[in-house]
All heavy atoms as an XYZ file, in Angstrom:
726
protein
N       0.844     -1.168      0.000
C       0.000      0.000      0.000
C       0.899      1.244      0.000
O       1.794      1.376      0.817
C      -0.887     -0.012      1.241
C      -1.811      1.172      1.289
S      -2.806      1.246      2.781
C      -3.847     -0.137      2.577
N       0.676      2.129     -0.946
C       1.484      3.331     -1.072
C       0.956      4.414     -0.151
O      -0.250      4.631     -0.047
C       1.464      3.824     -2.509
N       1.851      5.077      0.530
C       1.438      6.163      1.412
C       1.385      7.465      0.610
O       2.135      7.651     -0.346
C       2.400      6.298      2.582
O       3.680      6.645      2.103
N       0.506      8.349      1.009
C       0.352      9.631      0.336
C       1.377     10.603      0.919
O       1.372     10.888      2.117
C      -1.069     10.190      0.546
C      -2.117      9.180      0.143
C      -1.237     11.504     -0.161
C      -2.404      9.102     -1.321
N       2.256     11.111      0.065
C       3.275     12.072      0.480
C       2.895     13.429     -0.104
O       2.591     13.527     -1.289
C       4.675     11.647     -0.030
C       5.722     12.657      0.355
C       5.029     10.271      0.494
N       2.885     14.488      0.716
C       2.576     15.816      0.168
C       3.559     16.200     -0.925
O       4.731     15.814     -0.905
C       2.713     16.748      1.366
C       2.614     15.869      2.563
C       3.104     14.522      2.144
N       3.077     16.966     -1.901
C       3.894     17.339     -3.051
C       5.138     18.115     -2.637
O       6.205     17.942     -3.218
C       3.057     18.166     -4.031
C       3.710     18.546     -5.343
C       4.088     17.289     -6.124
C       2.806     19.414     -6.167
N       5.036     18.920     -1.601
C       6.176     19.727     -1.171
C       7.311     18.873     -0.630
O       8.476     19.226     -0.740
C       5.723     20.730     -0.113
C       6.778     21.740      0.231
C       6.244     22.828      1.115
C       7.324     23.861      1.325
N       6.838     25.027      2.017
N       6.998     17.726     -0.074
C       8.016     16.867      0.527
C       8.596     15.850     -0.446
O       9.523     15.128     -0.091
C       7.424     16.149      1.735
C       7.049     17.096      2.854
C       6.401     16.390      4.016
O       6.394     15.140      4.014
O       5.911     17.078      4.914
N       8.094     15.787     -1.669
C       8.613     14.837     -2.654
C       9.954     15.310     -3.191
O      10.217     16.505     -3.294
C       7.634     14.683     -3.820
C       6.420     13.877     -3.497
C       5.597     13.658     -4.756
C       4.375     12.827     -4.473
N       3.595     12.603     -5.699
N      10.795     14.358     -3.562
C      12.051     14.673     -4.221
C      11.780     14.845     -5.711
O      10.756     14.409     -6.225
C      13.058     13.558     -3.989
C      13.446     13.408     -2.545
C      14.424     12.294     -2.360
C      14.773     12.153     -0.892
N      15.658     11.047     -0.642
N      12.715     15.448     -6.406
C      12.528     15.736     -7.831
C      12.288     14.473     -8.644
O      11.458     14.459     -9.548
C      13.739     16.496     -8.379
C      13.713     16.826     -9.869
C      12.520     17.698    -10.202
C      15.000     17.502    -10.288
N      12.988     13.405     -8.316
C      12.836     12.167     -9.080
C      11.503     11.469     -8.807
O      11.117     10.581     -9.537
C      13.997     11.216     -8.778
C      15.333     11.753     -9.216
S      15.427     12.151    -10.967
C      15.356     10.543    -11.671
N      10.788     11.861     -7.763
C       9.503     11.254     -7.430
C       8.327     12.039     -7.988
O       7.198     11.571     -7.946
C       9.359     11.147     -5.909
C      10.408     10.270     -5.265
C      10.376     10.346     -3.758
O       9.604     11.158     -3.204
O      11.133      9.597     -3.129
N       8.571     13.238     -8.521
C       7.500     14.096     -9.027
C       7.136     13.672    -10.443
O       8.007     13.438    -11.279
C       7.956     15.573     -9.003
C       6.907     16.482     -9.610
C       8.271     16.004     -7.599
N       5.840     13.574    -10.705
C       5.380     13.250    -12.052
C       5.449     14.499    -12.916
O       5.499     15.621    -12.425
C       3.956     12.712    -11.997
C       3.853     11.400    -11.253
C       2.525     10.761    -11.531
C       2.251      9.497    -10.797
N       3.285      8.645    -10.429
N       5.452     14.322    -14.224
C       5.633     15.430    -15.149
C       4.517     16.462    -15.018
O       4.759     17.660    -15.106
C       5.700     14.901    -16.588
C       6.200     15.855    -17.646
C       7.574     16.370    -17.288
C       6.229     15.179    -18.994
N       3.298     16.023    -14.788
C       2.191     16.959    -14.627
C       2.277     17.766    -13.343
O       1.738     18.868    -13.256
N       2.929     17.239    -12.326
C       3.064     17.927    -11.041
C       4.273     18.849    -10.996
O       4.443     19.607    -10.037
C       3.207     16.905     -9.914
C       2.057     15.957     -9.768
C       2.363     14.848     -8.775
O       3.555     14.539     -8.572
O       1.414     14.292     -8.215
N       5.122     18.803    -12.008
C       6.392     19.536    -11.989
C       6.220     21.054    -11.842
O       6.904     21.654    -11.004
C       7.214     19.203    -13.233
C       8.643     19.708    -13.249
C       9.422     19.114    -12.102
C       9.307     19.373    -14.570
N       5.351     21.726    -12.602
C       5.240     23.185    -12.413
C       4.812     23.580    -11.002
O       5.377     24.510    -10.412
C       4.182     23.602    -13.435
C       4.202     22.534    -14.465
C       4.553     21.273    -13.737
N       3.847     22.870    -10.434
C       3.421     23.229     -9.079
C       4.499     22.874     -8.054
O       4.663     23.575     -7.050
C       2.104     22.541     -8.733
O       2.240     21.146     -8.833
N       5.283     21.818     -8.298
C       6.372     21.455     -7.394
C       7.456     22.528     -7.417
O       7.999     22.901     -6.377
C       6.952     20.105     -7.796
C       8.045     19.633     -6.898
C       7.921     18.992     -5.716
C       9.459     19.786     -7.127
N       9.152     18.723     -5.182
C      10.118     19.197     -6.033
C      10.218     20.352     -8.138
C      11.503     19.172     -5.930
C      11.600     20.324     -8.032
C      12.221     19.736     -6.938
N       7.769     23.051     -8.610
C       8.795     24.098     -8.730
C       8.343     25.366     -8.025
O       9.134     26.041     -7.364
C       9.116     24.364    -10.216
C       9.871     23.174    -10.794
C       9.933     25.639    -10.390
C      10.113     23.247    -12.275
N       7.046     25.699     -8.149
C       6.553     26.914     -7.499
C       6.540     26.800     -5.977
O       6.527     27.812     -5.286
C       5.144     27.246     -8.011
C       5.118     27.591     -9.495
S       6.294     28.862     -9.977
C       5.629     30.253     -9.138
N       6.566     25.583     -5.434
C       6.604     25.399     -3.983
C       8.007     25.523     -3.403
O       8.172     25.553     -2.190
C       6.036     24.021     -3.614
C       4.572     23.909     -3.795
S       4.046     22.294     -3.250
C       2.317     22.386     -3.592
N       9.026     25.573     -4.230
C      10.399     25.688     -3.741
C      10.642     27.060     -3.154
O       9.968     28.034     -3.473
C      11.404     25.446     -4.881
C      11.312     24.089     -5.541
C      11.735     22.985     -4.621
N      10.551     22.351     -4.066
C      10.523     21.574     -3.004
N      11.609     21.295     -2.370
N       9.408     21.055     -2.572
N      11.629     27.164     -2.307
C      11.986     28.411     -1.630
C      13.032     29.147     -2.455
O      14.184     28.724     -2.541
C      12.536     28.086     -0.235
C      12.797     29.319      0.586
O      12.323     30.395      0.196
O      13.473     29.204      1.622
N      12.641     30.254     -3.094
C      13.552     31.001     -3.952
C      14.090     32.257     -3.274
O      14.595     33.141     -3.953
C      12.859     31.382     -5.270
C      12.627     30.205     -6.167
C      11.346     29.734     -6.382
C      13.683     29.560     -6.770
C      11.125     28.651     -7.203
C      13.470     28.465     -7.588
C      12.191     28.013     -7.808
N      14.009     32.322     -1.961
C      14.612     33.443     -1.252
C      16.126     33.228     -1.208
O      16.607     32.105     -1.419
C      14.055     33.530      0.184
O      14.394     32.321      0.875
C      12.548     33.722      0.183
N      16.895     34.270     -0.958
C      18.352     34.079     -0.887
C      18.772     33.033      0.146
O      19.687     32.243     -0.104
C      18.877     35.466     -0.522
C      17.864     36.399     -1.073
C      16.545     35.694     -0.914
N      18.098     32.996      1.276
C      18.466     31.989      2.277
C      18.065     30.589      1.819
O      18.763     29.620      2.116
C      17.812     32.310      3.618
O      16.401     32.246      3.510
N      16.960     30.470      1.084
C      16.556     29.171      0.553
C      17.522     28.658     -0.502
O      17.866     27.471     -0.533
N      17.996     29.548     -1.360
C      18.960     29.166     -2.394
C      20.296     28.804     -1.754
O      20.938     27.820     -2.133
C      19.107     30.297     -3.433
C      17.796     30.440     -4.214
C      20.265     30.029     -4.379
C      17.736     31.640     -5.110
N      20.716     29.584     -0.760
C      21.968     29.269     -0.061
C      21.857     27.928      0.659
O      22.806     27.138      0.669
C      22.308     30.374      0.938
N      20.697     27.640      1.230
C      20.487     26.356      1.890
C      20.540     25.199      0.902
O      21.066     24.132      1.213
N      19.998     25.408     -0.299
C      20.045     24.362     -1.324
C      21.486     24.081     -1.751
O      21.880     22.925     -1.919
C      19.202     24.768     -2.523
N      22.282     25.146     -1.932
C      23.689     24.948     -2.277
C      24.432     24.250     -1.143
O      25.280     23.386     -1.381
C      24.369     26.284     -2.598
C      24.176     26.712     -4.014
C      23.306     27.732     -4.326
C      24.867     26.092     -5.041
C      23.125     28.127     -5.634
C      24.705     26.483     -6.354
C      23.823     27.499     -6.651
N      24.102     24.598      0.079
C      24.762     23.979      1.230
C      24.432     22.488      1.316
O      25.308     21.665      1.572
C      24.327     24.703      2.515
C      25.006     24.209      3.743
C      26.439     24.610      3.724
N      27.168     23.822      4.680
C      28.469     23.860      4.810
N      29.170     24.648      4.046
N      29.075     23.113      5.677
N      23.150     22.144      1.109
C      22.761     20.732      1.128
C      23.441     19.966     -0.001
O      23.892     18.835      0.182
C      21.246     20.599      1.006
C      20.508     20.935      2.270
C      19.042     20.555      2.174
N      18.365     21.116      1.018
C      17.829     22.327      0.955
N      17.888     23.119      2.005
N      17.227     22.754     -0.136
N      23.542     20.582     -1.170
C      24.221     19.932     -2.289
C      25.692     19.706     -2.005
O      26.241     18.646     -2.303
N      26.333     20.718     -1.415
C      27.747     20.570     -1.060
C      27.932     19.474     -0.017
O      28.856     18.658     -0.121
C      28.303     21.898     -0.539
C      29.681     21.756      0.051
C      30.793     21.642     -0.775
C      29.875     21.705      1.425
C      32.063     21.493     -0.248
C      31.132     21.550      1.964
C      32.224     21.458      1.123
O      33.467     21.292      1.649
N      27.067     19.460      0.983
C      27.179     18.435      2.025
C      26.987     17.031      1.461
O      27.708     16.098      1.829
C      26.162     18.687      3.137
C      26.529     19.882      3.995
O      27.712     20.278      3.979
O      25.631     20.422      4.670
N      26.024     16.859      0.555
C      25.808     15.542     -0.059
C      27.021     15.123     -0.883
O      27.458     13.974     -0.836
C      24.569     15.571     -0.942
C      23.281     15.609     -0.162
C      22.108     15.497     -1.047
N      22.090     14.165     -1.644
C      21.275     13.806     -2.620
N      20.414     14.658     -3.096
N      21.311     12.588     -3.102
N      27.577     16.057     -1.662
C      28.751     15.755     -2.475
C      29.942     15.403     -1.585
O      30.645     14.421     -1.832
C      29.090     16.955     -3.361
C      30.381     16.798     -4.115
C      30.424     16.065     -5.279
C      31.560     17.370     -3.651
C      31.608     15.899     -5.971
C      32.740     17.211     -4.329
C      32.755     16.479     -5.488
O      33.928     16.310     -6.158
N      30.167     16.197     -0.547
C      31.306     15.975      0.340
C      31.198     14.622      1.029
O      32.170     13.873      1.093
C      31.380     17.098      1.372
C      32.575     16.983      2.282
C      33.824     17.407      1.866
C      32.460     16.440      3.553
C      34.932     17.304      2.692
C      33.549     16.325      4.382
C      34.781     16.756      3.946
O      35.874     16.640      4.755
N      30.022     14.286      1.530
C      29.855     13.016      2.235
C      29.899     11.820      1.295
O      30.275     10.727      1.712
C      28.545     13.016      3.023
C      28.627     13.920      4.219
O      29.686     14.092      4.808
N      27.510     14.530      4.568
N      29.547     11.999      0.032
C      29.537     10.875     -0.895
C      30.909     10.613     -1.519
O      31.277      9.465     -1.739
C      28.514     11.125     -2.006
C      28.326      9.950     -2.915
C      27.163     10.160     -3.862
C      26.958      8.907     -4.692
N      25.819      9.042     -5.585
N      31.672     11.671     -1.816
C      32.921     11.481     -2.553
C      34.185     11.831     -1.787
O      35.246     11.294     -2.071
C      32.892     12.305     -3.845
C      31.842     11.841     -4.807
C      30.698     12.585     -5.026
C      31.981     10.650     -5.491
C      29.730     12.166     -5.912
C      31.024     10.215     -6.373
C      29.900     10.984     -6.576
O      28.941     10.564     -7.449
N      34.134     12.738     -0.861
C      35.348     13.204     -0.198
C      35.520     12.561      1.180
O      36.571     12.032      1.507
C      35.342     14.745     -0.059
C      35.099     15.420     -1.403
C      36.625     15.225      0.584
C      36.166     15.179     -2.445
N      34.491     12.572      1.990
C      34.564     12.098      3.369
C      34.203     10.602      3.430
O      33.229     10.212      4.042
C      33.618     12.922      4.244
C      33.813     12.662      5.699
O      34.851     12.179      6.117
N      32.799     12.963      6.475
N      35.014      9.765      2.793
C      34.758      8.326      2.774
C      35.988      7.590      3.279
O      37.087      8.129      3.313
C      34.398      7.834      1.348
C      33.073      8.406      0.918
C      35.472      8.186      0.355
N      35.799      6.356      3.665
C      36.897      5.572      4.215
C      37.922      5.221      3.134
O      39.114      5.370      3.331
C      36.352      4.298      4.847
C      37.428      3.501      5.543
C      36.844      2.405      6.360
N      36.100      3.006      7.480
C      35.291      2.343      8.274
N      35.094      1.073      8.077
N      34.682      2.948      9.259
N      37.471      4.707      2.016
C      38.369      4.376      0.910
C      38.162      5.380     -0.211
O      37.493      5.106     -1.194
C      38.087      2.966      0.391
C      38.533      1.867      1.310
C      38.325      0.545      0.631
C      38.955     -0.573      1.420
N      38.791     -1.848      0.755
N      38.730      6.539     -0.066
C      38.556      7.592     -1.052
C      39.436      7.392     -2.270
O      40.414      6.651     -2.258
N      39.053      8.028     -3.349
C      39.859      7.997     -4.563
C      39.893      9.402     -5.148
O      39.368     10.349     -4.572
C      39.282      7.002     -5.571
O      38.034      7.446     -6.042
N      40.461      9.515     -6.301
C      40.611     10.812     -6.937
C      39.337     11.230     -7.679
O      39.256     12.332     -8.199
C      41.829     10.786     -7.869
C      42.252     12.192     -8.224
C      41.540      9.967     -9.101
C      43.636     12.277     -8.771
N      38.315     10.389     -7.695
C      37.122     10.673     -8.492
C      36.388     11.922     -8.022
O      35.878     12.685     -8.841
C      36.182      9.476     -8.468
O      35.694      9.256     -7.164
N      36.299     12.152     -6.734
C      35.583     13.327     -6.242
C      36.220     14.628     -6.671
O      35.551     15.559     -7.120
N      37.527     14.696     -6.562
C      38.240     15.914     -6.940
C      38.288     16.057     -8.454
O      38.184     17.161     -8.983
C      39.655     15.906     -6.332
C      39.519     15.921     -4.810
C      40.477     17.074     -6.808
C      40.791     15.657     -4.074
N      38.401     14.941     -9.180
C      38.449     15.025    -10.641
C      37.117     15.497    -11.225
O      37.098     16.157    -12.263
C      38.850     13.687    -11.245
O      37.880     12.715    -10.965
N      35.997     15.182    -10.570
C      34.713     15.690    -11.051
C      34.642     17.206    -10.913
O      34.139     17.888    -11.805
C      33.563     15.043    -10.281
C      33.247     13.666    -10.753
S      31.720     13.052    -10.109
C      32.138     12.808     -8.406
N      35.138     17.744     -9.828
C      35.151     19.200     -9.645
C      36.059     19.837    -10.689
O      35.709     20.852    -11.294
C      35.607     19.572     -8.223
C      35.814     21.059     -8.079
C      34.610     19.067     -7.209
N      37.212     19.247    -10.940
C      38.127     19.772    -11.935
C      37.512     19.720    -13.333
O      37.612     20.683    -14.106
C      39.443     18.989    -11.906
C      40.523     19.459    -12.866
C      40.914     20.888    -12.541
C      41.713     18.538    -12.793
N      36.851     18.623    -13.684
C      36.206     18.505    -14.994
C      35.083     19.531    -15.142
O      34.922     20.144    -16.205
C      35.670     17.093    -15.184
N      34.310     19.747    -14.085
C      33.241     20.746    -14.139
C      33.823     22.148    -14.328
O      33.275     22.957    -15.085
C      32.402     20.679    -12.874
N      34.940     22.423    -13.675
C      35.588     23.721    -13.841
C      36.081     23.921    -15.271
O      35.923     24.994    -15.851
C      36.756     23.862    -12.863
C      37.591     25.082    -13.114
C      37.114     26.342    -12.789
C      38.839     24.969    -13.702
C      37.877     27.475    -13.046
C      39.608     26.094    -13.957
C      39.121     27.343    -13.628
O      39.869     28.459    -13.883
N      36.669     22.892    -15.865
C      37.177     22.991    -17.238
C      36.030     23.236    -18.210
O      36.116     24.104    -19.085
C      37.969     21.716    -17.608
C      38.248     21.648    -19.091
C      39.263     21.656    -16.824
N      34.940     22.496    -18.068
C      33.794     22.671    -18.961
C      33.180     24.061    -18.774
O      32.846     24.741    -19.749
C      32.751     21.565    -18.714
C      31.446     21.857    -19.418
C      33.306     20.223    -19.164
N      33.046     24.498    -17.527
C      32.479     25.819    -17.266
C      33.342     26.931    -17.854
O      32.826     27.848    -18.499
C      32.315     26.014    -15.759
C      31.741     27.351    -15.390
C      30.409     27.624    -15.636
C      32.532     28.314    -14.802
C      29.876     28.851    -15.302
C      32.011     29.543    -14.469
C      30.675     29.819    -14.718
N      34.651     26.857    -17.673
C      35.522     27.910    -18.210
C      35.551     27.881    -19.731
O      35.645     28.927    -20.375
C      36.934     27.788    -17.638
O      37.607     26.695    -18.204
N      35.430     26.701    -20.343
C      35.358     26.627    -21.798
C      34.072     27.273    -22.303
O      34.082     27.995    -23.301
C      35.427     25.174    -22.264
C      35.344     25.022    -23.762
C      36.448     25.305    -24.563
C      34.172     24.613    -24.379
C      36.383     25.182    -25.933
C      34.092     24.485    -25.752
C      35.196     24.772    -26.518
O      35.117     24.660    -27.884
N      32.967     27.022    -21.621
C      31.692     27.626    -22.024
C      31.742     29.140    -21.889
O      31.188     29.861    -22.728
C      30.546     27.065    -21.191
S      30.179     25.351    -21.540
N      32.403     29.636    -20.854
C      32.502     31.080    -20.653
C      33.352     31.720    -21.752
O      33.018     32.772    -22.278
C      33.100     31.390    -19.265
C      32.157     30.922    -18.169
C      33.413     32.866    -19.105
C      30.827     31.620    -18.140
N      34.447     31.093    -22.132
C      35.366     31.694    -23.100
C      35.133     31.202    -24.526
O      35.960     31.460    -25.395
C      36.805     31.412    -22.682
O      37.038     30.022    -22.690
N      34.016     30.543    -24.804
C      33.775     29.987    -26.138
C      33.704     31.073    -27.200
O      34.221     30.908    -28.297
C      32.490     29.162    -26.154
C      32.173     28.603    -27.513
C      32.905     27.534    -28.020
C      31.173     29.144    -28.296
C      32.646     27.011    -29.263
C      30.906     28.637    -29.548
C      31.635     27.573    -30.025
O      31.367     27.069    -31.267
N      33.066     32.194    -26.884
C      32.919     33.259    -27.874
C      34.283     33.790    -28.313
O      34.524     33.982    -29.509
C      32.074     34.382    -27.279
C      31.710     35.440    -28.266
C      30.780     36.458    -27.631
C      30.394     37.521    -28.631
N      29.504     38.510    -28.040
N      35.184     34.001    -27.373
C      36.520     34.487    -27.729
C      37.317     33.418    -28.476
O      38.045     33.720    -29.418
C      37.282     34.919    -26.484
C      36.755     36.186    -25.841
C      35.569     35.927    -24.932
O      35.359     34.758    -24.552
O      34.846     36.893    -24.618
N      37.178     32.156    -28.066
C      37.892     31.084    -28.756
C      37.385     30.923    -30.185
O      38.165     30.687    -31.114
C      37.728     29.770    -28.000
C      38.427     29.687    -26.648
C      38.027     28.414    -25.940
C      39.927     29.751    -26.832
N      36.103     31.056    -30.383
C      35.530     30.951    -31.720
C      36.027     32.091    -32.600
O      36.352     31.890    -33.767
C      34.004     30.979    -31.614
C      33.305     30.752    -32.911
C      31.814     30.715    -32.691
C      31.095     30.592    -34.003
N      29.647     30.644    -33.830
N      36.116     33.285    -32.035
C      36.603     34.429    -32.787
C      38.072     34.241    -33.162
O      38.480     34.542    -34.280
C      36.423     35.705    -31.960
C      36.840     36.940    -32.671
N      36.150     37.432    -33.753
C      37.871     37.779    -32.472
C      36.744     38.526    -34.186
N      37.795     38.755    -33.415
N      38.890     33.739    -32.258
C      40.303     33.477    -32.543
C      40.468     32.405    -33.603
O      41.359     32.476    -34.437
C      41.025     33.047    -31.266
C      41.277     34.155    -30.290
C      42.329     35.124    -30.794
O      43.298     34.664    -31.428
O      42.168     36.322    -30.562
N      39.622     31.410    -33.594
C      39.717     30.318    -34.552
C      39.499     30.824    -35.970
O      40.142     30.388    -36.917
C      38.672     29.263    -34.205
C      38.675     28.083    -35.128
C      37.614     27.109    -34.758
N      36.305     27.765    -34.793
C      35.195     27.224    -34.359
N      35.205     26.037    -33.809
N      34.051     27.855    -34.440
N      38.604     31.785    -36.160
C      38.278     32.275    -37.494
C      39.393     33.136    -38.072
O      39.570     33.176    -39.279
C      36.989     33.078    -37.436
C      35.828     32.251    -36.984
C      34.703     32.392    -37.957
N      33.540     31.674    -37.511
C      33.118     30.550    -38.063
N      33.772     30.050    -39.063
N      32.051     29.962    -37.620
N      40.138     33.856    -37.261
C      41.142     34.765    -37.814
C      42.562     34.284    -37.596
O      43.501     35.043    -37.796
C      40.966     36.159    -37.230
C      41.271     36.286    -35.790
C      41.021     37.722    -35.358
N      41.175     37.827    -33.929
C      42.215     38.383    -33.345
N      43.178     38.900    -34.046
N      42.268     38.436    -32.035
N      42.752     33.049    -37.206
C      44.091     32.572    -36.875
C      45.018     32.560    -38.091
O      46.152     32.963    -38.009
C      43.986     31.193    -36.254
C      45.292     30.677    -35.739
C      45.091     29.394    -34.985
C      46.396     28.898    -34.418
N      46.230     27.667    -33.681
N      44.540     32.065    -39.222
C      45.412     31.888    -40.386
C      45.142     32.913    -41.477
O      45.470     32.700    -42.629
C      45.222     30.491    -40.953
C      45.655     29.434    -39.971
C      44.730     28.604    -39.366
C      46.988     29.285    -39.628
C      45.117     27.621    -38.473
C      47.401     28.327    -38.732
C      46.453     27.501    -38.161
O      46.861     26.550    -37.275
N      44.543     34.028    -41.158
C      44.279     35.035    -42.190
C      45.047     36.286    -41.949
O      45.417     36.674    -40.945
C      42.780     35.358    -42.241
C      41.974     34.193    -42.687
N      41.028     33.638    -41.901
C      41.973     33.479    -43.818
C      40.456     32.629    -42.524
N      41.018     32.508    -43.683
């Protein structure tokens, strides 16, 4: 027997597609709510990849890969411009 869980307490992966707009509107978009979301995300990442008994380089390499992709996306316009005039 499935228990009824209020929409506000559901996780994103448990929300059906039709419930998604109302679920998003129930989120806390105040600065403290956004800071709390980032803090919870950091804590989950830290406890899953960094603060483990048998750690590896995977946790740090994911942060490094995300940084490389982010910096490439930021500088793509300048790189594209350089590519066009390099040999002319």
